[in-house]
C-alpha positions in Angstrom: -5.9 56.8 -16.7 -3.0 54.5 -17.6 -0.2 53.4 -15.4 3.4 54.0 -16.6 3.1 57.8 -17.1 6.3 58.4 -15.1 9.4 56.6 -14.0 9.9 58.2 -10.6 6.7 57.3 -8.7 7.9 54.3 -6.9 11.1 56.0 -5.8 9.1 59.1 -4.6 7.0 56.8 -2.5 10.0 54.9 -1.2 11.9 58.1 -0.2 8.8 59.7 1.4 8.3 56.5 3.5 12.0 56.6 4.5 11.3 60.1 5.8 8.3 58.8 7.7 6.0 61.3 5.9 2.4 60.6 5.1 1.1 61.6 1.7 -1.0 64.3 3.3 1.9 65.7 5.3 4.3 65.6 2.3 1.7 67.3 0.0 1.2 70.0 2.6 4.9 70.6 2.9 5.0 71.0 -0.9 2.2 73.5 -0.8 4.0 75.5 1.9 7.0 75.6 -0.4 5.0 76.9 -3.4 3.7 73.8 -5.3 -0.1 73.3 -4.9 0.2 69.6 -4.8 -2.8 67.7 -3.5 -2.6 64.3 -1.7 -4.6 62.9 -4.6 -2.1 64.1 -7.2 0.8 62.8 -5.1 -0.9 59.4 -5.0 -1.3 59.4 -8.8 2.4 60.4 -9.2 3.5 57.6 -6.9 1.3 55.1 -8.7 2.7 56.1 -12.1 -0.7 57.5 -13.2 0.4 61.1 -13.7 3.2 62.5 -15.9 5.8 64.5 -14.0 7.6 67.4 -15.6 11.3 68.0 -15.2 10.6 71.0 -13.0 8.3 68.9 -10.8 11.0 66.1 -10.6 13.6 68.7 -9.4 11.1 70.1 -6.9 10.4 66.6 -5.6 14.1 65.8 -5.2 14.6 69.0 -3.3 11.6 68.3 -1.0 12.7 64.7 -0.4 16.4 65.8 0.2 17.7 63.4 -2.5 19.5 63.8 -5.8 17.4 63.7 -8.9 19.2 60.5 -10.1 17.9 58.7 -7.0 14.4 59.2 -8.2 15.4 57.6 -11.5 17.0 54.5 -9.9 15.6 51.2 -11.1 14.0 52.6 -14.2 14.0 49.9 -16.8 14.2 50.6 -20.6 10.6 49.5 -21.2 9.3 51.7 -18.4 11.2 54.7 -19.8 9.8 54.1 -23.3 6.3 53.6 -21.9 6.5 56.9 -20.0 7.9 58.6 -23.1 4.9 57.4 -25.2 2.5 58.8 -22.6 4.3 62.2 -22.6 4.0 62.3 -26.4 0.3 61.6 -26.5 -1.3 63.9 -29.0 -4.5 64.3 -26.9 -6.8 62.6 -29.5 -6.1 59.1 -28.2 -3.2 58.4 -30.5 0.5 58.5 -29.6 3.5 59.1 -31.8 5.5 56.0 -32.2 9.0 56.2 -30.8 11.8 54.7 -32.9 14.5 52.8 -31.2 18.0 53.7 -32.5 20.2 50.7 -32.9 
């Protein structure tokens, strides 16, 4: 599993810690609100080892009581491109190449 599969993981961890929530407690709260998120999956999200969908991003922002753009803060251009490459992986070990528009 490769790091850099999302751009929000560090901010999710930061906000969760600001709220004084353990990974286990936060995952349980998500489960009680309809998303069967395990502590292990949350750990992978925070470490950037798991892709996060737009719906999951919105859910996380709601559960963390912060705007979606807060979760995107600090994302660098290279990190964004890396996450995009992971999300476009074809499943056979190759990834489509992204072109940078000038």
